[in-house]
C-alpha positions as a Python dict, from the first residue, in 0.01 Angstrom:
ca = {
    (1, 'M'): (0, 0, 0),
    (2, 'A'): (93, -401, -115),
    (3, 'R'): (-208, -551, 101),
    (4, 'A'): (-434, -297, -74),
    (5, 'A'): (-338, -364, -403),
    (6, 'V'): (-390, -722, -360),
    (7, 'D'): (-719, -665, -182),
    (8, 'Y'): (-783, -474, -459),
    (9, 'R'): (-703, -706, -750),
    (10, 'A'): (-881, -997, -539),
    (11, 'R'): (-1193, -783, -577),
    (12, 'T'): (-1144, -731, -937),
    (13, 'R'): (-1117, -1116, -1008),
    (14, 'T'): (-1443, -1145, -787),
    (15, 'M'): (-1601, -934, -1018),
    (16, 'H'): (-1503, -1032, -1311),
    (17, 'R'): (-1582, -1374, -1241),
    (18, 'L'): (-1939, -1253, -1116),
    (19, 'I'): (-2014, -1072, -1466),
    (20, 'L'): (-1890, -1385, -1664),
    (21, 'I'): (-2134, -1578, -1417),
    (22, 'F'): (-2393, -1348, -1537),
    (23, 'I'): (-2324, -1336, -1945),
    (24, 'G'): (-2305, -1688, -1916),
    (25, 'I'): (-2631, -1727, -1737),
    (26, 'V'): (-2806, -1458, -1993),
    (27, 'C'): (-2679, -1667, -2289),
    (28, 'I'): (-2824, -1962, -2168),
    (29, 'L'): (-3164, -1772, -2127),
    (30, 'W'): (-3120, -1702, -2514),
    (31, 'V'): (-3000, -2011, -2662),
    (32, 'I'): (-3264, -2201, -2462),
    (33, 'P'): (-3613, -2070, -2649),
    (34, 'L'): (-3363, -2148, -2988),
    (35, 'L'): (-3329, -2486, -2878),
    (36, 'L'): (-3696, -2549, -2784),
    (37, 'I'): (-3787, -2404, -3158),
    (38, 'G'): (-3528, -2700, -3306),
    (39, 'S'): (-3669, -2936, -3061),
    (40, 'G'): (-3985, -2851, -3169),
    (41, 'S'): (-3952, -2867, -3561),
    (42, 'L'): (-3851, -3239, -3479),
    (43, 'T'): (-4089, -3374, -3240),
    (44, 'E'): (-4461, -3561, -3327),
    (45, 'E'): (-4756, -3315, -3359),
    (46, 'S'): (-4932, -3504, -3098),
    (47, 'A'): (-4653, -3496, -2835),
    (48, 'L'): (-4642, -3124, -2910),
    (49, 'I'): (-5032, -3067, -2792),
    (50, 'N'): (-5026, -3327, -2509),
    (51, 'T'): (-4624, -3240, -2360),
    (52, 'G'): (-4564, -2909, -2523),
    (53, 'Y'): (-4234, -2796, -2597),
    (54, 'Q'): (-3938, -2953, -2470),
    (55, 'L'): (-3558, -2961, -2512),
    (56, 'I'): (-3546, -3297, -2627),
    (57, 'P'): (-3841, -3439, -2836),
    (58, 'P'): (-4018, -3709, -2660),
    (59, 'K'): (-4152, -3826, -2969),
    (60, 'F'): (-3883, -3802, -3287),
    (61, 'S'): (-4042, -3703, -3608),
    (62, 'V'): (-3921, -3504, -3923),
    (63, 'E'): (-4307, -3496, -4051),
    (64, 'A'): (-4307, -3154, -4024),
    (65, 'Y'): (-4017, -3088, -4273),
    (66, 'Q'): (-4130, -3359, -4493),
    (67, 'W'): (-4455, -3143, -4510),
    (68, 'L'): (-4269, -2799, -4573),
    (69, 'W'): (-4067, -2936, -4846),
    (70, 'N'): (-4346, -3154, -5015),
    (71, 'D'): (-4269, -2926, -5296),
    (72, 'P'): (-3927, -2839, -5297),
    (73, 'T'): (-3895, -2574, -5627),
    (74, 'R'): (-4106, -2330, -5457),
    (75, 'L'): (-3911, -2298, -5122),
    (76, 'I'): (-3568, -2333, -5336),
    (77, 'N'): (-3683, -2018, -5569),
    (78, 'S'): (-3767, -1882, -5272),
    (79, 'Y'): (-3469, -1858, -5086),
    (80, 'G'): (-3279, -1777, -5436),
    (81, 'V'): (-3454, -1434, -5426),
    (82, 'S'): (-3377, -1400, -5086),
    (83, 'L'): (-3012, -1453, -5120),
    (84, 'V'): (-3019, -1239, -5426),
    (85, 'V'): (-3144, -957, -5247),
    (86, 'T'): (-2981, -984, -4952),
    (87, 'V'): (-2652, -992, -5117),
    (88, 'V'): (-2696, -725, -5346),
    (89, 'G'): (-2905, -492, -5127),
    (90, 'T'): (-2670, -543, -4843),
    (91, 'T'): (-2353, -438, -5047),
    (92, 'L'): (-2543, -170, -5220),
    (93, 'S'): (-2641, -57, -4904),
    (94, 'V'): (-2291, -31, -4691),
    (95, 'L'): (-2133, 102, -4985),
    (96, 'I'): (-2383, 377, -5051),
    (97, 'M'): (-2434, 451, -4700),
    (98, 'A'): (-2059, 472, -4639),
    (99, 'M'): (-2002, 701, -4944),
    (100, 'L'): (-2261, 913, -4779),
    (101, 'A'): (-2137, 908, -4440),
    (102, 'Y'): (-1803, 990, -4587),
    (103, 'V'): (-1871, 1311, -4729),
    (104, 'L'): (-2090, 1430, -4408),
    (105, 'S'): (-1780, 1345, -4191),
    (106, 'R'): (-1567, 1623, -4427),
    (107, 'R'): (-1573, 1908, -4186),
    (108, 'N'): (-1471, 2112, -4519),
    (109, 'F'): (-1770, 2023, -4728),
    (110, 'K'): (-2011, 2347, -4735),
    (111, 'L'): (-2325, 2152, -4774),
    (112, 'R'): (-2231, 1934, -4462),
    (113, 'G'): (-2487, 2105, -4244),
    (114, 'A'): (-2799, 2083, -4443),
    (115, 'L'): (-2730, 1711, -4578),
    (116, 'T'): (-2668, 1610, -4213),
    (117, 'F'): (-3011, 1760, -4131),
    (118, 'F'): (-3192, 1618, -4402),
    (119, 'V'): (-3083, 1280, -4314),
    (120, 'F'): (-3139, 1329, -3963),
    (121, 'F'): (-3553, 1464, -4074),
    (122, 'T'): (-3582, 1101, -4268),
    (123, 'M'): (-3540, 987, -3965),
    (124, 'L'): (-3859, 1157, -3785),
    (125, 'F'): (-4102, 1150, -4070),
    (126, 'N'): (-4205, 994, -4386),
    (127, 'G'): (-4467, 1103, -4680),
    (128, 'G'): (-4681, 852, -4592),
    (129, 'L'): (-4801, 472, -4705),
    (130, 'V'): (-5015, 583, -5031),
    (131, 'P'): (-4730, 884, -5170),
    (132, 'Y'): (-4508, 598, -5103),
    (133, 'Y'): (-4699, 308, -5329),
    (134, 'I'): (-4735, 552, -5606),
    (135, 'N'): (-4362, 675, -5596),
    (136, 'M'): (-4253, 309, -5597),
    (137, 'S'): (-4518, 191, -5859),
    (138, 'R'): (-4565, 486, -6097),
    (139, 'V'): (-4262, 671, -6068),
    (140, 'L'): (-4008, 472, -6035),
    (141, 'Q'): (-4207, 175, -6187),
    (142, 'V'): (-4027, -79, -5990),
    (143, 'K'): (-4351, -302, -5908),
    (144, 'N'): (-4299, -725, -5933),
    (145, 'T'): (-3883, -685, -5966),
    (146, 'L'): (-3623, -713, -5727),
    (147, 'W'): (-3556, -358, -5700),
    (148, 'A'): (-3899, -308, -5517),
    (149, 'L'): (-3710, -556, -5245),
    (150, 'I'): (-3402, -385, -5266),
    (151, 'L'): (-3414, 6, -5301),
    (152, 'P'): (-3624, 104, -4953),
    (153, 'Y'): (-3371, 4, -4726),
    (154, 'L'): (-3060, 147, -4941),
    (155, 'V'): (-3020, 440, -4711),
    (156, 'V'): (-3097, 387, -4367),
    (157, 'P'): (-3024, 725, -4159),
    (158, 'F'): (-2972, 588, -3852),
    (159, 'Y'): (-2689, 365, -4007),
    (160, 'V'): (-2575, 635, -4204),
    (161, 'L'): (-2532, 861, -3895),
    (162, 'L'): (-2357, 551, -3728),
    (163, 'L'): (-2074, 591, -3967),
    (164, 'R'): (-2053, 970, -3986),
    (165, 'T'): (-1972, 966, -3629),
    (166, 'Y'): (-1673, 656, -3695),
    (167, 'F'): (-1548, 830, -3977),
    (168, 'S'): (-1557, 1170, -3814),
    (169, 'A'): (-1306, 998, -3521),
    (170, 'L'): (-1045, 828, -3787),
    (171, 'P'): (-721, 1055, -3807),
    (172, 'R'): (-691, 1345, -4038),
    (173, 'D'): (-333, 1355, -4058),
    (174, 'L'): (-368, 999, -4332),
    (175, 'F'): (-612, 1221, -4540),
    (176, 'D'): (-365, 1530, -4531),
    (177, 'A'): (-80, 1310, -4626),
    (178, 'A'): (-260, 1097, -4885),
    (179, 'R'): (-395, 1459, -5078),
    (180, 'V'): (-22, 1538, -5071),
    (181, 'D'): (62, 1284, -5246),
    (182, 'G'): (-188, 1281, -5483),
    (183, 'A'): (-496, 1043, -5403),
    (184, 'G'): (-795, 1180, -5489),
    (185, 'E'): (-1127, 1143, -5244),
    (186, 'F'): (-1248, 792, -5437),
    (187, 'R'): (-877, 649, -5340),
    (188, 'I'): (-900, 841, -5003),
    (189, 'F'): (-1185, 620, -4940),
    (190, 'F'): (-1132, 308, -5083),
    (191, 'R'): (-785, 318, -4971),
    (192, 'I'): (-776, 463, -4652),
    (193, 'V'): (-1130, 499, -4502),
    (194, 'V'): (-1263, 136, -4577),
    (195, 'P'): (-965, -53, -4440),
    (196, 'L'): (-989, 113, -4136),
    (197, 'S'): (-1360, 123, -4081),
    (198, 'T'): (-1389, -239, -4108),
    (199, 'P'): (-1562, -313, -3777),
    (200, 'A'): (-1850, -42, -3830),
    (201, 'L'): (-1884, -142, -4182),
    (202, 'A'): (-1922, -501, -4078),
    (203, 'T'): (-2181, -403, -3804),
    (204, 'V'): (-2370, -233, -4049),
    (205, 'G'): (-2343, -477, -4283),
    (206, 'L'): (-2536, -689, -4036),
    (207, 'F'): (-2763, -474, -3963),
    (208, 'S'): (-2899, -451, -4293),
    (209, 'M'): (-2827, -820, -4394),
    (210, 'L'): (-3099, -888, -4129),
    (211, 'T'): (-3341, -609, -4247),
    (212, 'Y'): (-3348, -738, -4625),
    (213, 'W'): (-3359, -1111, -4499),
    (214, 'N'): (-3632, -1054, -4260),
    (215, 'D'): (-3826, -846, -4434),
    (216, 'M'): (-4211, -944, -4591),
    (217, 'Y'): (-4337, -601, -4555),
    (218, 'Q'): (-4205, -504, -4954),
    (219, 'A'): (-4334, -850, -5139),
    (220, 'L'): (-4684, -761, -4954),
    (221, 'L'): (-4713, -446, -5122),
    (222, 'F'): (-4507, -454, -5474),
    (223, 'I'): (-4483, -871, -5523),
    (224, 'E'): (-4742, -1035, -5689),
    (225, 'D'): (-4576, -1273, -5938),
    (226, 'A'): (-4499, -1568, -5682),
    (227, 'R'): (-4148, -1624, -5861),
    (228, 'L'): (-4019, -1325, -5676),
    (229, 'H'): (-4190, -1413, -5372),
    (230, 'P'): (-3911, -1393, -5109),
    (231, 'L'): (-3883, -1686, -4828),
    (232, 'Q'): (-3993, -1505, -4528),
    (233, 'Y'): (-4351, -1420, -4761),
    (234, 'T'): (-4333, -1759, -4877),
    (235, 'L'): (-4349, -1919, -4554),
    (236, 'Y'): (-4600, -1647, -4424),
    (237, 'K'): (-4852, -1784, -4698),
    (238, 'L'): (-4733, -2131, -4583),
    (239, 'L'): (-4846, -2092, -4239),
    (240, 'V'): (-5165, -1920, -4321),
    (241, 'N'): (-5226, -2243, -4558),
    (242, 'T'): (-5177, -2465, -4293),
    (243, 'Q'): (-5395, -2297, -4011),
    (244, 'I'): (-5678, -2332, -4274),
    (245, 'L'): (-5583, -2696, -4345),
    (246, 'N'): (-5589, -2765, -3980),
    (247, 'D'): (-5890, -2576, -3944),
    (248, 'M'): (-6059, -2815, -4221),
    (249, 'A'): (-5878, -3136, -4021),
    (250, 'V'): (-6233, -3222, -3909),
    (251, 'Q'): (-6423, -3258, -4247),
    (252, 'T'): (-6098, -3386, -4447),
    (253, 'G'): (-5963, -3661, -4203),
    (254, 'Q'): (-5618, -3528, -4256),
    (255, 'P'): (-5507, -3304, -4002),
    (256, 'V'): (-5171, -3077, -4093),
    (257, 'P'): (-4914, -3053, -3825),
    (258, 'H'): (-4955, -2738, -3757),
    (259, 'L'): (-4705, -2623, -3441),
    (260, 'S'): (-4422, -2869, -3597),
    (261, 'V'): (-4403, -2713, -3899),
    (262, 'T'): (-4423, -2410, -3724),
    (263, 'M'): (-4163, -2435, -3575),
    (264, 'A'): (-3959, -2582, -3907),
    (265, 'M'): (-4056, -2281, -4082),
    (266, 'A'): (-3868, -2057, -3804),
    (267, 'V'): (-3573, -2308, -3836),
    (268, 'T'): (-3547, -2298, -4201),
    (269, 'A'): (-3539, -1895, -4196),
    (270, 'I'): (-3324, -1877, -3915),
    (271, 'V'): (-3043, -2060, -3968),
    (272, 'P'): (-2900, -1813, -4248),
    (273, 'V'): (-2899, -1554, -4028),
    (274, 'I'): (-2712, -1742, -3765),
    (275, 'V'): (-2448, -1851, -4049),
    (276, 'G'): (-2416, -1454, -4140),
    (277, 'F'): (-2358, -1385, -3767),
    (278, 'L'): (-2067, -1633, -3700),
    (279, 'F'): (-1907, -1435, -4006),
    (280, 'V'): (-1942, -1084, -3815),
    (281, 'Q'): (-1938, -1148, -3503),
    (282, 'R'): (-1579, -1066, -3386),
    (283, 'Y'): (-1624, -718, -3564),
    (284, 'F'): (-2018, -673, -3404),
    (285, 'V'): (-1888, -511, -3087),
    (286, 'R'): (-1592, -309, -3196),
    (287, 'G'): (-1811, -158, -3441),
    (288, 'I'): (-2075, -37, -3193),
    (289, 'T'): (-1844, 82, -2950),
    (290, 'L'): (-1612, 250, -3173),
    (291, 'G'): (-1854, 413, -3392),
    (292, 'S'): (-2027, 605, -3061),
    (293, 'I'): (-1741, 790, -3035),
    (294, 'K'): (-1844, 1127, -3061),
    (295, 'G'): (-1746, 1320, -3372),
    (296, 'D'): (-1806, 1706, -3487),
}
């Protein structure tokens, strides 16, 4: 028996080492493209054309960033718009989705089944682009406002169901004890549910943050005022402009570093995402795992 236990532990350690090696290789494969993007943004355009992307820039140059930040006011304003939309949108969306999910997790709520079906139904069907545009621009009248960038993602059905499943797994004895002490539903939610659900809320918050930060579609539909353009839409317009100027370089004699500028745009857009992920990464796996526990 002792020999079998020793062999089992040895096999377990070997398996753990193999798993760690495999995960390490996968992580390296994921990091390499990011390093290539950063290196490409710091490489001279001619070197990119001749030698392609390399981990170490063959000819170091900051020309792409100089071209990109030639008009810093525009980019700084777009950064501000994206930050406001992301912070306000993420905060409101997590709060609203968490409160809705808490209601759906209550077993004694009479409309629980109907409301759950309504949330799930919206995952499968939508009204189409034309009714959506009319509703946003004429009914809600949020065209050319920051609310046009915030409202569409306030409630995401999948995240609501994820939080509902998580809340359903919380111990009901805590809620019953709080009610005996005279606590109302809002107090139970903010004093008990929220502190116990930090991993799930952080995970949903990260997903919402990425959705708001990377969104360009809503600005394309509803924002005409250049002062309200988010960062992604501004970078898209700059990318189109560089392509046009690059095509006209034969006539003007002033080529634009199109490839390196494209990489510089990617770096400019991805840095806040990396910073945000570092803040919530410790909750990420726990939130996904615990939120996937089956509830009633």
